[in-house]
VMD Tcl script that builds the backbone (N, CA, C; Angstrom):
set m [mol new atoms 204]
animate dup $m
set s [atomselect $m all]
$s set {name element resname resid chain x y z} {
  {N N MET 1 A 136.207 -157.206 2.226}
  {CA C MET 1 A 136.053 -157.357 3.955}
  {C C MET 1 A 137.239 -156.668 4.822}
  {N N ALA 2 A 138.193 -156.996 4.328}
  {CA C ALA 2 A 139.514 -156.261 5.295}
  {C C ALA 2 A 139.480 -154.556 5.174}
  {N N ARG 3 A 139.219 -153.937 4.090}
  {CA C ARG 3 A 139.041 -152.916 3.782}
  {C C ARG 3 A 137.986 -152.144 4.494}
  {N N ILE 4 A 136.797 -152.574 4.762}
  {CA C ILE 4 A 135.959 -152.318 5.595}
  {C C ILE 4 A 135.965 -152.172 6.797}
  {N N LEU 5 A 136.797 -153.401 7.341}
  {CA C LEU 5 A 137.281 -153.379 8.714}
  {C C LEU 5 A 138.270 -152.241 9.145}
  {N N ILE 6 A 139.020 -151.897 8.651}
  {CA C ILE 6 A 139.991 -150.801 8.274}
  {C C ILE 6 A 139.455 -149.727 8.475}
  {N N ILE 7 A 138.681 -149.205 7.902}
  {CA C ILE 7 A 137.886 -148.001 7.422}
  {C C ILE 7 A 137.126 -147.654 8.792}
  {N N THR 8 A 136.381 -148.920 9.323}
  {CA C THR 8 A 135.790 -149.049 10.624}
  {C C THR 8 A 136.546 -148.852 11.821}
  {N N GLY 9 A 137.767 -149.479 11.637}
  {CA C GLY 9 A 138.765 -149.152 12.857}
  {C C GLY 9 A 139.147 -147.626 12.766}
  {N N ALA 10 A 139.370 -147.216 11.429}
  {CA C ALA 10 A 139.748 -145.836 11.676}
  {C C ALA 10 A 138.960 -144.805 12.097}
  {N N ILE 11 A 137.718 -144.803 11.780}
  {CA C ILE 11 A 136.749 -144.244 12.150}
  {C C ILE 11 A 136.572 -144.276 13.617}
  {N N LEU 12 A 136.795 -145.360 14.096}
  {CA C LEU 12 A 136.299 -145.754 15.754}
  {C C LEU 12 A 137.620 -144.894 16.622}
  {N N ILE 13 A 138.862 -144.945 15.988}
  {CA C ILE 13 A 139.707 -144.168 16.741}
  {C C ILE 13 A 139.608 -142.531 16.457}
  {N N LEU 14 A 139.413 -142.035 15.311}
  {CA C LEU 14 A 138.816 -140.959 15.147}
  {C C LEU 14 A 137.692 -140.476 16.066}
  {N N LEU 15 A 136.627 -141.095 16.152}
  {CA C LEU 15 A 135.607 -140.833 17.121}
  {C C LEU 15 A 136.186 -140.596 18.589}
  {N N GLY 16 A 136.877 -141.592 18.909}
  {CA C GLY 16 A 137.419 -141.769 20.414}
  {C C GLY 16 A 138.494 -140.373 20.679}
  {N N GLY 17 A 139.140 -140.072 20.045}
  {CA C GLY 17 A 139.876 -138.984 19.888}
  {C C GLY 17 A 138.983 -137.605 19.957}
  {N N LEU 18 A 138.113 -137.619 19.101}
  {CA C LEU 18 A 137.154 -136.284 19.385}
  {C C LEU 18 A 136.442 -136.607 20.700}
  {N N LEU 19 A 136.140 -137.890 21.263}
  {CA C LEU 19 A 135.184 -137.753 22.625}
  {C C LEU 19 A 136.249 -137.206 23.535}
  {N N THR 20 A 137.353 -137.659 23.566}
  {CA C THR 20 A 138.264 -137.162 24.323}
  {C C THR 20 A 138.849 -135.661 24.235}
  {N N PHE 21 A 138.808 -135.024 23.244}
  {CA C PHE 21 A 139.088 -133.269 23.101}
  {C C PHE 21 A 137.596 -132.940 23.055}
  {N N LEU 22 A 136.378 -133.015 23.120}
  {CA C LEU 22 A 135.392 -132.387 22.906}
  {C C LEU 22 A 134.961 -131.539 23.977}
  {N N PRO 23 A 135.591 -132.078 25.258}
  {CA C PRO 23 A 134.994 -131.139 26.185}
  {C C PRO 23 A 136.068 -130.299 26.418}
  {N N LYS 24 A 137.049 -129.981 25.656}
  {CA C LYS 24 A 137.934 -128.727 25.671}
  {C C LYS 24 A 137.738 -127.768 25.001}
  {N N ILE 25 A 136.779 -127.932 23.759}
  {CA C ILE 25 A 136.175 -126.806 22.836}
  {C C ILE 25 A 135.156 -126.375 23.421}
  {N N PRO 26 A 135.622 -125.030 23.457}
  {CA C PRO 26 A 134.559 -124.224 24.602}
  {C C PRO 26 A 133.187 -123.982 23.849}
  {N N TRP 27 A 132.985 -123.840 22.834}
  {CA C TRP 27 A 131.819 -123.113 22.213}
  {C C TRP 27 A 130.769 -124.373 21.909}
  {N N LEU 28 A 131.603 -125.672 21.825}
  {CA C LEU 28 A 130.777 -126.493 21.450}
  {C C LEU 28 A 129.889 -127.177 22.623}
  {N N GLY 29 A 128.442 -127.364 22.376}
  {CA C GLY 29 A 127.477 -127.707 23.281}
  {C C GLY 29 A 126.618 -126.313 23.917}
  {N N ARG 30 A 127.249 -125.317 23.620}
  {CA C ARG 30 A 126.866 -123.749 23.887}
  {C C ARG 30 A 126.487 -122.758 22.900}
  {N N LEU 31 A 126.031 -123.550 21.841}
  {CA C LEU 31 A 125.757 -122.808 20.577}
  {C C LEU 31 A 124.025 -122.217 20.733}
  {N N PRO 32 A 123.888 -120.843 20.334}
  {CA C PRO 32 A 122.445 -120.546 20.169}
  {C C PRO 32 A 121.781 -121.067 19.246}
  {N N GLY 33 A 120.728 -121.902 20.025}
  {CA C GLY 33 A 119.735 -122.864 19.539}
  {C C GLY 33 A 119.883 -123.847 20.212}
  {N N ASP 34 A 120.644 -124.103 21.142}
  {CA C ASP 34 A 120.878 -125.355 22.154}
  {C C ASP 34 A 119.646 -124.938 23.083}
  {N N ILE 35 A 118.783 -125.907 23.464}
  {CA C ILE 35 A 117.745 -125.646 24.347}
  {C C ILE 35 A 118.536 -125.849 25.912}
  {N N LEU 36 A 118.248 -125.064 26.668}
  {CA C LEU 36 A 118.228 -125.339 28.190}
  {C C LEU 36 A 116.951 -124.471 29.078}
  {N N VAL 37 A 116.495 -125.577 29.886}
  {CA C VAL 37 A 115.590 -124.977 30.732}
  {C C VAL 37 A 115.698 -125.521 32.374}
  {N N LYS 38 A 115.997 -124.453 33.016}
  {CA C LYS 38 A 116.273 -124.714 34.400}
  {C C LYS 38 A 115.053 -124.286 35.245}
  {N N ARG 39 A 114.689 -125.216 36.167}
  {CA C ARG 39 A 113.648 -125.227 37.026}
  {C C ARG 39 A 114.200 -125.386 38.532}
  {N N GLU 40 A 113.133 -125.576 39.469}
  {CA C GLU 40 A 113.587 -125.754 40.599}
  {C C GLU 40 A 114.256 -127.165 40.854}
  {N N ASN 41 A 113.318 -128.174 40.385}
  {CA C ASN 41 A 113.925 -129.565 40.617}
  {C C ASN 41 A 114.468 -129.961 39.276}
  {N N LEU 42 A 114.347 -129.141 38.190}
  {CA C LEU 42 A 114.430 -129.951 37.004}
  {C C LEU 42 A 115.593 -129.100 36.144}
  {N N THR 43 A 116.524 -129.825 35.367}
  {CA C THR 43 A 117.351 -129.086 34.551}
  {C C THR 43 A 116.914 -129.882 33.221}
  {N N PHE 44 A 116.718 -129.624 32.012}
  {CA C PHE 44 A 116.882 -130.315 31.015}
  {C C PHE 44 A 117.703 -129.393 29.822}
  {N N TYR 45 A 118.403 -130.304 29.119}
  {CA C TYR 45 A 119.513 -129.814 28.182}
  {C C TYR 45 A 119.440 -130.287 26.944}
  {N N PHE 46 A 118.921 -129.737 25.613}
  {CA C PHE 46 A 119.045 -130.409 24.591}
  {C C PHE 46 A 119.839 -129.705 23.374}
  {N N PRO 47 A 120.837 -130.196 23.074}
  {CA C PRO 47 A 121.817 -129.435 22.304}
  {C C PRO 47 A 121.477 -129.752 20.571}
  {N N LEU 48 A 120.353 -128.649 20.224}
  {CA C LEU 48 A 119.702 -128.960 19.032}
  {C C LEU 48 A 120.529 -128.444 17.877}
  {N N ALA 49 A 121.331 -127.130 18.120}
  {CA C ALA 49 A 122.216 -126.478 17.156}
  {C C ALA 49 A 123.406 -127.160 17.159}
  {N N THR 50 A 124.150 -128.029 18.072}
  {CA C THR 50 A 125.038 -128.725 18.317}
  {C C THR 50 A 124.900 -129.913 17.369}
  {N N CYS 51 A 123.742 -130.661 17.724}
  {CA C CYS 51 A 123.433 -132.041 16.854}
  {C C CYS 51 A 123.468 -131.747 15.366}
  {N N ILE 52 A 122.893 -130.462 15.127}
  {CA C ILE 52 A 122.776 -130.221 13.614}
  {C C ILE 52 A 123.948 -129.887 13.188}
  {N N LEU 53 A 124.888 -128.970 13.584}
  {CA C LEU 53 A 126.060 -128.705 13.055}
  {C C LEU 53 A 126.910 -129.838 13.130}
  {N N LEU 54 A 127.290 -131.169 13.837}
  {CA C LEU 54 A 127.886 -132.341 13.862}
  {C C LEU 54 A 127.343 -133.286 12.655}
  {N N SER 55 A 125.908 -132.741 12.562}
  {CA C SER 55 A 125.566 -133.765 11.465}
  {C C SER 55 A 125.697 -133.250 10.110}
  {N N LEU 56 A 125.923 -132.260 10.081}
  {CA C LEU 56 A 126.453 -131.440 8.480}
  {C C LEU 56 A 127.968 -131.557 8.535}
  {N N LEU 57 A 128.626 -131.816 9.533}
  {CA C LEU 57 A 130.135 -132.007 9.465}
  {C C LEU 57 A 130.291 -133.601 8.943}
  {N N ILE 58 A 129.284 -134.312 9.715}
  {CA C ILE 58 A 129.501 -135.947 9.473}
  {C C ILE 58 A 129.293 -136.345 7.776}
  {N N ASN 59 A 128.092 -135.362 7.440}
  {CA C ASN 59 A 127.677 -135.640 6.435}
  {C C ASN 59 A 128.644 -135.259 5.444}
  {N N LEU 60 A 128.948 -134.342 5.395}
  {CA C LEU 60 A 129.934 -133.587 4.258}
  {C C LEU 60 A 131.215 -134.820 4.630}
  {N N ILE 61 A 131.708 -135.167 5.516}
  {CA C ILE 61 A 133.091 -136.124 5.300}
  {C C ILE 61 A 132.861 -137.171 4.596}
  {N N LEU 62 A 131.427 -138.082 4.936}
  {CA C LEU 62 A 130.956 -139.074 4.215}
  {C C LEU 62 A 130.955 -138.617 2.531}
  {N N TYR 63 A 130.315 -137.529 2.297}
  {CA C TYR 63 A 130.424 -137.255 1.051}
  {C C TYR 63 A 131.337 -137.227 0.086}
  {N N LEU 64 A 132.748 -136.534 1.098}
  {CA C LEU 64 A 133.684 -136.507 0.488}
  {C C LEU 64 A 134.420 -137.815 0.559}
  {N N ILE 65 A 134.389 -138.694 1.242}
  {CA C ILE 65 A 135.088 -139.914 1.106}
  {C C ILE 65 A 134.324 -140.818 0.104}
  {N N ASN 66 A 132.797 -140.827 0.056}
  {CA C ASN 66 A 132.429 -141.512 -1.048}
  {C C ASN 66 A 132.668 -141.009 -2.553}
  {N N ASN 67 A 132.699 -139.939 -2.705}
  {CA C ASN 67 A 133.158 -139.377 -4.104}
  {C C ASN 67 A 134.201 -139.724 -4.598}
  {N N ARG 68 A 135.295 -140.499 -4.175}
  {CA C ARG 68 A 136.625 -140.419 -4.330}
  {C C ARG 68 A 136.672 -141.477 -5.407}
}
mol reanalyze $m
mol bondsrecalc $m
mol representation Tube
mol addrep $m
């Protein structure tokens, strides 16, 4: 149980650090494949390519952690 709490805490610290520095990464959120619709009174933004890239990265990290 203690090991799970330590790993969860470490992941939360890493996620907090990422959230702090993500706005400073210029290409993140503006990848080709991100959907942006601008109309007169509506702006819709869905970062599809960014979501896929982050999902692949997280899956790779979890795969490497689980195969130790």
